[in-house]
C-alpha positions as CSV (number, residue, x, y, z in Angstrom):
1,M,10.7,15.3,-0.1
2,K,11.3,11.5,0.2
3,I,9.3,8.9,-2.2
4,F,9.3,5.5,-1.3
5,Y,7.6,3.2,-4.0
6,F,5.8,0.2,-2.4
7,D,5.2,-2.3,-4.7
8,T,2.7,-5.4,-5.0
9,S,5.4,-7.5,-2.8
10,A,6.1,-4.8,-0.7
11,L,2.7,-4.3,0.3
12,N,1.5,-7.8,0.7
13,H,4.5,-8.5,3.3
14,L,3.4,-5.2,5.0
15,L,-0.5,-6.7,5.2
16,D,1.0,-9.7,6.8
17,S,3.2,-8.2,8.8
18,K,2.4,-7.8,12.8
19,Q,3.8,-4.1,12.1
20,C,1.2,-2.9,9.9
21,D,-0.3,-0.7,11.9
22,C,2.4,1.2,13.2
23,L,3.9,1.3,9.8
24,S,0.5,2.8,7.3
25,N,-0.1,4.7,10.5
26,F,3.0,6.3,9.7
27,H,2.8,9.7,8.4
28,D,5.7,12.7,7.9
29,E,5.0,15.4,5.8
30,N,7.8,15.2,4.2
31,I,7.7,11.4,3.0
32,F,5.8,9.7,0.9
33,F,4.5,6.6,-0.1
34,F,4.1,6.4,-4.3
35,I,1.7,3.3,-5.3
36,S,1.8,3.3,-8.7
37,V,-0.8,2.3,-11.1
38,F,0.5,-1.6,-12.5
39,T,0.8,-2.1,-8.2
40,V,-3.0,-1.4,-8.6
41,A,-3.4,-3.5,-11.7
42,E,-1.9,-6.6,-9.6
43,I,-3.7,-6.1,-6.2
44,A,-7.0,-5.6,-8.7
45,S,-6.2,-9.3,-9.8
46,T,-5.7,-11.1,-6.4
47,Q,-7.6,-14.3,-6.7
48,D,-8.8,-13.5,-2.9
49,V,-11.6,-11.0,-2.5
50,S,-10.6,-10.4,1.0
51,R,-6.9,-9.9,0.5
52,R,-7.9,-8.1,-2.8
53,I,-9.9,-5.6,-0.6
54,S,-7.8,-5.8,2.2
55,L,-4.7,-4.7,-0.2
56,L,-6.3,-1.4,-2.0
57,Q,-7.0,-0.7,1.4
58,L,-3.9,-0.5,2.6
59,A,-2.4,0.9,-0.8
60,K,-4.6,4.2,0.2
61,K,-3.5,4.5,3.8
62,M,0.1,4.1,2.9
63,S,-0.4,6.4,0.1
64,H,-3.2,9.1,1.9
65,N,-5.4,8.7,-0.7
66,Y,-3.2,9.4,-3.9
67,R,-4.6,7.8,-7.0
68,P,-2.2,7.0,-9.8
């Protein structure tokens, strides 16, 4: 299994990318996208409410509902 760690800057970049839907819908049983508690804490401190919600939704989707 390959594990990829997505930090807050990676999620921000992905959210702004035209490829976001394609990448966030990617599913492979041999690949796991890890979102840490630190990433969630940084996202939670995002000032823009709609951006914060979008980032949290993306993190949840990318990690297949994994909760650190």
